[in-house]
C-alpha positions as CSV (number, residue, x, y, z in Angstrom):
1,M,-134.1,245.3,106.2
2,R,-132.6,246.4,109.7
3,P,-135.7,247.9,112.3
4,A,-134.1,251.4,114.4
5,R,-135.5,250.9,117.3
6,S,-137.7,254.5,119.2
7,S,-137.2,256.4,121.7
8,A,-138.7,254.7,124.2
9,G,-137.1,251.4,123.3
10,L,-139.8,249.6,122.5
11,A,-141.1,250.1,119.1
12,A,-139.5,249.3,115.8
13,V,-140.0,251.3,112.6
14,A,-139.2,249.8,109.3
15,I,-138.6,251.9,106.3
16,L,-139.8,249.9,103.2
17,T,-138.9,251.4,99.0
18,L,-142.6,250.3,98.1
19,A,-142.2,250.9,93.8
20,G,-140.8,253.6,91.9
21,P,-137.3,253.8,89.8
22,A,-133.7,254.3,90.8
23,A,-132.7,257.9,93.0
24,A,-131.4,260.5,90.5
25,D,-129.3,263.2,92.0
26,S,-130.3,265.0,95.0
27,P,-134.0,262.7,95.6
28,R,-136.4,265.1,97.9
29,I,-140.0,264.6,99.5
30,V,-142.8,266.5,97.0
31,A,-146.1,265.2,98.8
32,A,-146.6,263.1,102.3
33,G,-149.2,260.9,103.5
34,Y,-150.9,258.8,106.5
35,A,-152.2,255.4,105.6
36,D,-152.8,251.9,107.0
37,P,-156.0,253.8,110.0
38,V,-155.4,251.4,113.4
39,S,-157.6,251.2,116.6
40,R,-155.1,249.4,119.2
41,Y,-154.3,253.4,120.7
42,G,-158.1,253.6,121.1
43,H,-158.0,258.2,121.6
44,D,-160.5,258.8,119.3
45,V,-159.6,262.6,119.9
46,L,-159.8,263.0,116.1
47,G,-163.4,261.8,116.2
48,G,-162.7,258.3,115.5
49,G,-160.2,258.2,113.0
50,G,-156.8,260.2,113.2
51,E,-154.7,257.0,113.9
52,Y,-152.0,255.5,111.3
53,E,-149.7,253.0,111.3
54,T,-148.2,254.0,107.8
55,L,-146.3,257.4,106.6
56,R,-146.3,257.2,102.7
57,L,-143.8,259.2,100.8
58,A,-143.5,260.5,97.8
59,L,-140.1,262.1,96.4
60,S,-139.0,263.4,93.0
61,D,-137.8,260.9,91.5
62,G,-140.3,258.9,91.2
63,R,-140.0,256.9,94.4
64,R,-142.4,255.8,96.8
65,L,-141.7,255.5,100.7
66,A,-143.2,253.9,104.0
67,V,-142.1,254.4,107.6
68,T,-144.2,251.4,109.3
69,L,-144.8,252.3,113.3
70,S,-145.7,249.0,114.9
71,P,-147.2,249.1,118.7
72,P,-147.0,251.0,120.9
73,L,-146.8,253.3,119.1
74,V,-149.3,255.8,115.7
75,F,-149.3,258.4,114.2
76,E,-152.3,260.9,115.8
77,D,-152.7,263.3,113.0
78,L,-155.0,264.9,110.3
79,A,-152.0,265.6,108.2
80,P,-148.1,265.1,107.4
81,R,-146.6,269.1,107.1
82,L,-143.9,269.3,104.5
83,V,-141.9,271.8,105.7
84,D,-138.1,273.4,105.1
85,L,-136.4,273.4,108.6
86,D,-133.0,273.0,107.8
87,G,-132.8,275.5,105.2
88,D,-131.8,273.6,102.8
89,G,-134.4,273.8,99.9
90,A,-135.6,270.2,100.8
91,P,-138.2,269.7,103.3
92,E,-138.7,268.1,106.5
93,V,-142.0,266.0,107.6
94,L,-143.5,267.3,110.6
95,T,-145.1,264.7,112.8
96,V,-147.4,263.8,115.5
97,E,-146.9,259.7,116.8
98,S,-148.5,258.6,120.3
99,H,-147.3,256.0,122.1
100,A,-149.6,253.6,124.3
101,R,-147.8,254.4,127.6
102,L,-146.2,258.3,127.0
103,G,-148.8,260.1,124.8
104,A,-148.0,262.4,121.8
105,Q,-144.5,263.8,120.7
106,I,-143.9,265.7,117.6
107,R,-141.4,263.4,115.5
108,V,-139.8,265.0,112.4
109,W,-138.2,262.9,109.5
110,A,-135.9,263.7,106.7
111,L,-134.6,262.1,103.5
112,R,-130.8,261.1,103.8
113,D,-128.5,259.3,101.8
114,G,-132.3,258.1,99.5
115,A,-133.4,256.9,103.3
116,V,-136.5,258.3,105.6
117,T,-134.8,259.1,109.4
118,T,-136.1,260.5,112.3
119,V,-134.0,263.3,112.5
120,A,-135.3,265.2,115.6
121,E,-138.1,264.1,118.4
122,F,-139.8,266.9,120.9
123,G,-140.3,265.2,124.5
124,R,-143.4,263.2,124.9
125,I,-146.4,264.4,126.8
126,G,-146.0,261.4,129.4
127,T,-149.7,260.2,130.0
128,R,-151.5,257.9,127.6
129,H,-154.1,259.9,125.8
130,R,-152.6,263.3,125.9
131,W,-152.4,264.7,122.8
132,L,-151.1,267.8,121.0
133,A,-152.3,270.0,118.1
134,P,-149.4,271.8,115.9
135,V,-149.8,275.9,115.3
136,G,-146.6,275.8,112.8
137,A,-143.0,276.3,111.8
138,A,-142.2,279.4,110.4
139,D,-138.7,281.5,111.5
140,L,-141.8,283.0,114.5
141,T,-138.4,285.1,116.8
142,G,-137.0,286.9,113.5
143,D,-133.7,285.9,114.2
144,G,-133.1,283.3,111.2
145,R,-133.4,280.4,112.8
146,I,-137.2,278.4,113.0
147,E,-139.2,277.1,115.5
148,I,-142.0,274.9,115.6
149,A,-145.6,275.4,117.1
150,W,-147.4,273.5,118.3
151,V,-150.3,273.4,121.4
152,D,-149.9,271.0,124.1
153,R,-153.0,269.4,125.5
154,P,-155.2,271.5,123.8
155,H,-158.3,270.4,125.4
156,L,-156.7,269.6,129.3
157,A,-153.1,272.1,129.6
158,R,-154.1,274.9,126.6
159,T,-150.9,275.8,126.3
160,L,-148.5,277.2,123.5
161,Q,-145.2,275.4,122.9
162,V,-142.1,277.2,121.3
163,W,-139.3,275.2,120.6
164,R,-136.2,276.6,118.6
165,Y,-134.9,273.5,115.4
166,L,-131.2,273.5,115.7
167,P,-129.8,272.0,112.5
168,S,-126.5,269.6,113.1
169,P,-123.6,268.6,110.9
170,D,-124.6,265.4,110.9
171,G,-128.2,266.1,109.5
172,T,-129.6,265.7,112.1
173,A,-130.8,268.5,115.2
174,R,-131.0,269.7,118.9
175,T,-134.1,271.3,119.4
176,E,-135.0,273.6,122.9
177,R,-137.4,275.5,124.3
178,I,-138.1,279.2,124.0
179,A,-141.6,279.8,125.3
180,S,-144.9,279.2,126.4
181,L,-147.8,280.7,126.9
182,D,-150.9,279.1,128.9
183,G,-154.5,279.4,128.2
184,V,-155.0,278.8,124.5
185,T,-156.4,275.8,122.2
186,N,-156.4,275.0,118.6
187,H,-159.0,272.2,119.0
188,R,-162.0,271.1,120.1
189,I,-162.1,266.8,121.5
190,G,-164.5,265.5,118.1
191,E,-163.1,267.8,116.0
192,A,-161.4,266.5,112.5
193,V,-159.5,270.1,111.9
194,I,-157.0,271.5,114.1
195,H,-158.4,275.6,114.3
196,G,-156.0,278.7,113.3
197,G,-151.7,278.0,111.9
198,L,-150.2,280.7,110.9
199,R,-149.9,284.8,109.5
200,H,-148.0,287.5,108.0
201,C,-149.6,289.9,107.2
202,T,-146.6,292.9,107.4
203,A,-143.7,292.7,105.9
204,E,-141.7,293.4,108.9
205,G,-141.4,291.2,111.9
206,P,-142.3,287.5,112.9
207,P,-145.7,285.6,112.2
208,E,-148.3,285.6,114.1
209,M,-149.7,282.5,115.6
210,I,-154.0,282.4,115.2
211,L,-155.5,280.3,118.0
212,A,-158.7,280.3,120.5
213,D,-158.5,281.2,124.2
214,A,-158.9,278.7,126.3
215,G,-162.8,278.7,126.6
216,F,-163.0,278.5,122.6
217,R,-164.6,282.1,122.5
218,E,-162.8,283.6,120.3
219,I,-159.7,284.2,118.5
220,V,-156.6,285.3,119.6
221,A,-153.4,286.5,117.5
222,A,-149.3,285.5,119.7
223,A,-146.2,286.3,118.3
224,F,-142.7,287.2,120.1
225,A,-141.9,291.1,120.8
226,G,-138.2,290.2,121.3
227,A,-138.0,287.7,123.3
228,S,-141.1,288.1,124.8
229,L,-143.9,286.1,123.5
230,D,-147.1,287.7,124.4
231,S,-151.6,287.8,122.9
232,R,-154.3,290.5,122.1
233,P,-157.9,289.2,120.8
234,L,-159.1,290.0,117.5
235,G,-162.5,290.9,118.2
236,L,-163.4,287.2,116.2
237,P,-165.4,284.5,117.1
238,A,-164.1,281.3,117.7
239,T,-165.9,279.9,114.1
240,P,-164.8,278.2,111.1
241,E,-165.5,281.6,108.7
242,A,-163.5,283.6,111.3
243,F,-160.5,281.6,111.6
244,A,-160.2,281.5,107.8
245,R,-160.9,285.5,108.2
246,A,-157.6,285.8,110.8
247,L,-155.3,283.2,108.3
248,A,-156.0,285.7,105.4
249,C,-154.8,288.9,107.2
250,R,-158.6,290.3,107.0
251,H,-158.3,291.8,110.6
């Protein structure tokens, strides 16, 4: 097994086959989860947990794969997200990864030639113990391309970031930032939940991003109208029940 170097040039990433039969035609990732909690990063922003060493994947052909991060990296997240970002019918895996000196970034993994590999990385925040909280991934602009949204430093900067995912012929992807919006958040320090997400309440137009205002008092909906990203209050308090109501398009 040959380790790959991270973008920071400091950490080895080990790809292991854990169990299962030989690969079938066109296997795909069907489930993902984090394992092997660690304390080496020590941020504890997710309530005393939420820092893991291993990403475990289940494939449609019965195999089990794992990605293990060595110091100075950890997965700092609640759960990986399976999203078909390139439209090929097979999901990629979106994770939040943190570096001991450079903080968090979004990292996307995919199955390529039977092995799990990194296909896209978004720039790190740049400072230790600075985190980001994903909102979701979808065609947020209505142009047929997929964007990924997250809140940059939901306890400090409180800035919604929207980046476009641009697949390349070699199976990797380019990324470009297309918009940002200040004054919103989706997480409070110490909570093991990321609030809000995406909703699509009408047949027309792009999805809305459901968030809280910067003071975590009320729920807002952010969406694109053409190239412009705007937000509006929904008149709901920022409570778990109200977030569920908003996501269900009941307000």
